[in-house]
C-alpha positions in Angstrom: 4.3 111.6 -112.0 1.0 111.4 -113.9 -1.6 113.7 -112.3 -4.5 111.7 -111.2 -7.7 113.2 -112.5 -11.1 112.2 -114.0 -9.5 111.2 -117.3 -7.2 108.7 -115.5 -10.2 107.3 -113.6 -12.0 106.7 -116.9 -8.8 105.2 -118.4 -8.4 102.7 -115.5 -12.1 101.8 -115.6 -12.0 101.1 -119.3 -8.8 99.1 -118.9 -10.4 97.0 -116.2 -13.4 96.3 -118.4 -11.2 95.4 -121.3 -9.2 92.9 -119.2 -12.4 91.3 -118.0 -13.9 91.3 -121.5 -10.9 89.6 -123.2 -10.4 87.1 -120.4 -13.9 86.0 -120.9 -13.5 85.9 -124.7 -10.5 83.5 -124.1 -12.6 81.3 -121.9 -15.4 81.1 -124.4 -12.9 80.1 -127.1 -11.4 77.3 -124.9 -14.8 75.7 -124.3 -15.6 76.1 -128.0 -12.4 74.4 -129.0 -13.1 71.5 -126.6 -16.6 71.0 -128.0 -15.3 71.1 -131.6 -12.6 68.5 -130.7 -15.1 66.2 -129.2 -17.5 66.7 -132.1 -14.7 65.9 -134.6 -13.7 62.8 -132.6 -17.4 61.8 -132.6 -17.6 62.1 -136.3 -14.5 60.0 -136.8 -16.2 57.3 -134.7 -19.4 57.5 -136.7 -17.4 56.9 -139.9 -16.0 53.7 -138.3 -19.5 52.7 -137.3 -20.5 52.6 -140.9 -17.6 50.3 -141.5 -18.8 48.0 -138.7 -15.8 48.5 -136.4 -16.9 51.2 -134.0 -16.2 49.3 -130.8 -12.8 48.1 -131.8 -11.9 51.7 -133.0 -13.0 53.2 -129.7 -11.0 50.7 -127.7 -7.8 51.2 -129.7 -8.3 55.0 -129.7 -8.6 55.1 -125.9 -5.5 53.0 -125.5 -3.5 55.3 -127.8 -4.8 58.5 -126.3 -4.1 57.3 -122.8 -0.5 56.7 -123.8 -0.1 60.0 -125.5 -2.1 62.1 -123.0 -1.9 60.3 -119.6 -2.9 63.4 -117.7 -6.2 63.8 -119.5 -9.0 61.8 -117.9 -11.6 62.5 -120.5 -10.4 59.9 -123.0 -12.4 57.0 -121.7 -14.6 54.6 -123.7 -17.7 56.0 -122.2 -16.8 59.6 -123.1 -15.8 58.7 -126.6 -19.2 57.0 -126.9 -20.7 60.3 -125.7 -18.7 62.2 -128.4 -20.1 59.9 -131.1 -23.7 60.5 -129.9 -23.0 64.2 -129.7 -21.8 64.3 -133.3 -24.8 62.2 -134.4 -27.4 64.4 -132.7 -25.8 67.7 -133.6 -24.7 67.6 -137.2 -24.4 71.4 -137.6 -20.9 72.8 -136.7 -22.4 76.2 -136.3 -24.9 75.0 -133.7 -22.1 73.2 -131.8 -20.2 76.5 -131.7 -23.3 78.2 -130.3 -23.9 75.5 -127.8 -20.4 75.7 -126.5 -20.9 79.4 -125.5 -23.8 78.5 -123.3 -23.2 75.2 -121.4 -20.5 73.0 -120.0 -19.8 69.5 -121.4 -21.2 67.9 -118.2 -24.5 69.7 -118.6 -24.5 68.8 -122.3 -24.2 65.1 -121.3 -27.1 65.4 -118.8 -29.4 67.0 -121.4 -28.4 64.5 -124.2 -29.0 61.5 -122.0 -32.2 62.6 -120.3 -34.0 65.0 -122.7 -34.7 63.6 -126.1 -36.5 66.6 -127.5 -34.0 69.2 -128.8 -36.4 72.1 -128.3 -36.9 71.0 -124.7 -33.2 71.0 -124.2 -33.0 74.6 -125.4 -35.6 75.5 -122.8 -33.4 74.0 -120.1 -30.4 75.8 -121.4 -32.2 79.1 -121.2 -33.3 78.4 -117.7 -29.8 77.5 -116.7 -28.7 81.0 -117.7 -31.6 82.8 -116.1 -31.3 81.0 -112.8 -27.5 80.3 -112.7 -28.0 76.5 -112.3 -25.2 74.1 -111.4 -25.0 70.5 -112.7 -26.9 69.4 -109.6 -29.6 72.1 -110.0 -30.1 70.9 -113.6 -30.4 67.3 -112.5 -32.9 68.3 -109.8 -35.1 70.3 -112.1 -35.2 67.5 -114.7 -36.1 65.0 -112.0 -38.8 67.3 -110.6 -40.4 68.3 -113.9 -40.1 65.0 -115.8 -40.4 62.6 -112.9 -37.1 60.9 -113.8 -35.4 58.8 -111.1 -32.2 60.1 -109.6 -29.5 60.1 -112.2 -26.6 57.7 -112.0 -23.9 60.3 -112.6 -21.0 57.8 -112.2 -22.5 55.6 -114.9 -23.1 58.5 -117.2 -19.5 59.8 -117.1 -17.7 56.5 -116.3 -15.6 56.0 -113.2 -12.4 56.9 -115.0 -13.7 60.3 -116.1 -13.6 63.5 -114.1 -15.6 63.5 -110.9 -19.2 64.6 -110.7 -18.2 68.1 -109.9 -15.3 70.2 -108.9 -14.6 70.9 -105.3 -15.9 74.5 -105.4 -19.5 73.3 -106.1 -19.8 70.5 -103.6 -22.6 70.8 -101.1 -21.8 71.8 -97.5 -23.4 70.6 -94.3 -22.7 71.3 -90.6 -21.3 68.6 -88.4 -24.7 68.0 -86.9 -27.1 67.8 -89.8 -27.8 68.3 -93.4 -29.4 71.5 -94.7 -33.1 71.2 -95.2 -34.6 71.0 -98.6 -35.7 74.6 -98.4 -32.1 75.7 -97.8 -30.9 73.8 -100.9 -33.2 75.8 -103.1 -32.8 79.3 -101.6 -31.1 82.4 -102.9 -30.2 81.3 -106.5 -30.3 84.8 -107.8 -27.9 86.3 -105.2 -25.8 89.1 -106.7 -22.1 88.1 -107.1 -19.0 90.2 -106.8 -17.9 92.4 -109.7 -14.9 90.4 -110.6 -17.0 87.3 -111.2 -18.0 87.1 -114.8 -19.4 84.6 -117.1 -19.6 83.5 -120.7 -22.1 85.0 -123.1 -25.8 84.4 -122.6 -26.7 84.4 -126.2 -24.8 82.8 -129.0 -22.8 85.2 -131.2 -23.0 84.9 -134.9 -19.5 84.5 -136.2 -20.7 84.8 -139.8 -21.9 88.3 -139.0 -18.6 89.1 -137.3 -20.2 90.3 -134.1 -17.9 90.9 -131.2 -18.6 90.3 -127.6 -19.5 93.4 -125.8 -19.8 94.2 -122.1 -23.5 93.6 -122.3 -22.8 90.0 -123.5 -20.8 89.2 -120.4 -22.6 88.0 -117.3 -21.5 86.6 -114.0 -18.8 83.9 -113.8 -20.1 80.7 -115.4 -20.2 77.2 -114.1 -18.7 76.3 -117.5 -15.2 77.3 -116.3 -15.6 75.2 -113.2 -16.5 72.1 -115.2 -14.1 69.2 -114.6 -14.0 68.4 -118.3 -12.8 71.9 -119.2 -10.2 71.8 -116.4 -9.1 68.4 -117.7 -8.9 69.7 -121.3 -6.7 72.6 -120.1 -4.4 70.2 -118.1 -5.1 72.1 -114.9 -3.4 70.1 -112.2 -5.0 69.0 -108.9 -2.6 71.2 -107.0 -3.6 74.3 -109.0 -7.3 73.5 -108.5 -6.8 73.0 -104.8 -5.0 76.3 -104.5 -7.7 78.0 -106.4 -10.3 76.5 -104.1 -8.4 77.6 -101.0 -8.4 81.2 -102.3 -12.1 81.0 -103.1 -12.7 79.4 -99.6 -11.0 82.3 -97.9 -12.8 84.9 -99.9 -16.2 83.3 -99.2 -15.6 83.1 -95.5 -14.4 86.8 -95.3 -17.5 87.9 -97.3 -19.8 85.9 -95.1 -18.6 87.4 -91.8 -18.3 90.9 -93.0 -21.8 90.9 -94.5 -23.4 89.8 -91.2 -23.3 93.5 -90.1 -22.7 92.4 -86.5 -19.4 94.1 -85.7 -16.9 91.9 -87.6 -13.9 93.7 -89.0 -11.1 91.9 -90.9 -7.7 92.4 -89.3 -5.8 90.3 -91.8 -5.3 87.1 -93.7 -2.4 84.8 -92.7 -1.9 87.2 -89.7 1.6 87.0 -88.3 2.2 86.4 -84.6 5.4 86.0 -82.7 5.5 83.8 -79.6 8.6 82.5 -77.8 10.8 83.4 -80.7 8.7 81.5 -83.2 6.6 82.8 -86.1 2.9 81.7 -86.4 0.2 82.6 -88.8 -3.6 82.7 -88.3 -5.6 82.0 -91.5 -8.1 84.7 -90.8 -8.2 87.2 -88.0 -11.3 89.4 -87.2 -12.0 91.8 -84.5 -15.6 92.1 -83.3 -16.4 95.7 -82.3 -19.5 94.6 -80.3 -17.9 91.8 -78.3 -14.6 93.7 -78.1 -12.5 90.6 -78.8 -10.4 89.0 -81.6 -11.9 86.1 -83.5 -9.5 83.7 -85.1 -10.6 81.4 -88.0 -8.7 78.3 -88.9 -9.5 76.9 -92.4 -8.8 73.3 -93.1 -9.4 71.0 -96.1 -9.7 67.3 -95.6 -10.8 65.1 -92.8 -11.2 66.8 -89.4 -8.3 66.0 -87.0 -8.3 66.3 -83.2 -5.0 68.2 -83.4 -6.8 71.1 -85.0 -8.1 72.0 -81.5 -4.5 72.1 -80.3 -3.4 74.4 -83.1 -6.4 76.7 -82.6 -6.1 76.9 -78.8 -2.3 77.6 -79.2 -3.0 80.5 -81.6 -5.8 81.8 -79.3 -3.5 81.8 -76.3 -0.8 83.5 -78.4 -3.3 86.2 -79.3 -4.4 86.7 -75.8 -0.8 87.1 -74.7 0.6 89.2 -77.5 -2.2 90.8 -79.6 -5.1 91.4 -77.2 -5.2 94.8 -75.4 -6.0 95.3 -71.8 -9.6 96.3 -72.6 -10.2 93.3 -74.9 -12.1 90.2 -73.9 -10.8 86.7 -74.4 -10.4 85.7 -78.0 -12.8 83.4 -79.8 -11.9 80.6 -82.2 -13.7 79.1 -85.2 -12.6 76.0 -87.1 -14.0 75.5 -90.6 -13.0 72.1 -92.0 -14.0 71.3 -95.6 -14.2 67.5 -95.9 -15.5 66.5 -99.2 -19.2 67.3 -99.1 -19.2 68.4 -95.5 -18.2 71.6 -93.9 -17.5 70.9 -90.2 -17.9 74.1 -88.1 -16.8 74.4 -84.5 -16.4 77.3 -82.1 -13.7 77.5 -79.3 -14.6 79.5 -76.2 -13.1 80.1 -72.8 -15.4 79.9 -69.7 -16.6 83.5 -69.6 -17.1 83.3 -65.8 -13.4 82.5 -65.2 -11.5 83.5 -68.4 -8.1 83.8 -66.7 -8.0 80.2 -65.5 -10.2 78.5 -68.1 -8.9 76.5 -71.1 -10.3 76.8 -74.6 -12.9 74.2 -75.4 -14.6 73.3 -78.7 -18.3 73.8 -78.8 -21.2 73.9 -81.3 -23.3 76.0 -78.9 -22.9 79.8 -78.5 -22.9 81.2 -74.9 -26.0 83.1 -74.1 -24.1 86.5 -73.9 -22.9 86.1 -77.5 -26.2 85.2 -79.1 -27.5 87.6 -81.7 -23.9 88.7 -82.5 -22.2 85.4 -83.4 -23.8 83.4 -86.1 -24.9 79.8 -85.2 -23.2 76.8 -86.6 -26.1 76.2 -88.9 -26.0 79.8 -90.2 -22.3 79.6 -90.9 -22.7 76.3 -92.8 -25.6 77.6 -94.9 -24.1 81.0 -95.5 -20.7 79.7 -96.7 -22.5 77.1 -98.8 -24.2 79.9 -100.7 -20.9 81.9 -101.0 -19.0 78.9 -102.4 -21.5 78.6 -105.1 -20.9 82.2 -106.2 
């Protein structure tokens, strides 16, 4: 057995950094190859434009590509027109390579269609890196600074092209109300976890043979989350959904643990046995201040009334098989991610008669739990921020 000492600690740390570094190099290259492909297709279209058959060429190309690559949604007439404009506006292959290391294709389309001045586009690109903007943030800043009316995203990308954003970056609201405008703009510079890395901030000169270093790598970039890049890599909806579920769980766990109000994680997919059956709770916490278990059910899709039945069944199972004699009645939380909404509900027993009471859904926190349990609004806002990380 290898003796564990300081040299091994250094070895493992360097190995971890190398893995992160080379993963990010690979991601940079993927986005670059996609930009280069689109630029090449755009130049082919421009050649046909000189021959006077641009529209016919685009239509025939779209039909052919749909037949050969039915899983790729990016080969629409609108996006091929975008590729042609991209090639026309950026005739330097080196600049296209640099651009691909900084922004996603979706952000590139926003800038091309709304900002005519190339130098002004560069300013926005720099701001995106400094402030970690999403597509929606970029649109909002352009609208605010330039007085442009709200962008018609569906028209810009075409209904057949990838959706406005991937599920990870959709806005989240509570079941009662939308977040205020102030909440939408808060905490853009929040530090993210160590394993979240991003593409390089500054373009790397390939002619000079410069390599990416640790200093060139930042936090995980919205570039990878871009629907066009996912489409280019043939990432299936099932895989994207699974990735989001993992991110959802991670975000919820971080939110509750960072409250510093007594939450301790017992487990994920916590196993329980009841009447000979096996049951699993998505997330199980124990609150040291309230002396009770807190079960969290995570759902994706439209909220269904039967979720209450599932949660109350799990809570009853915990009260019967997990809770110790000195513990109080368990508390339940349902978090249902439905498109742009995050529906948040609590489930409590009547604290005055916990032995005979049934669990009931509520958006209000009993007075004795106030200051320890976060409000519905705080949960919605906090997880919204986490999901953007």
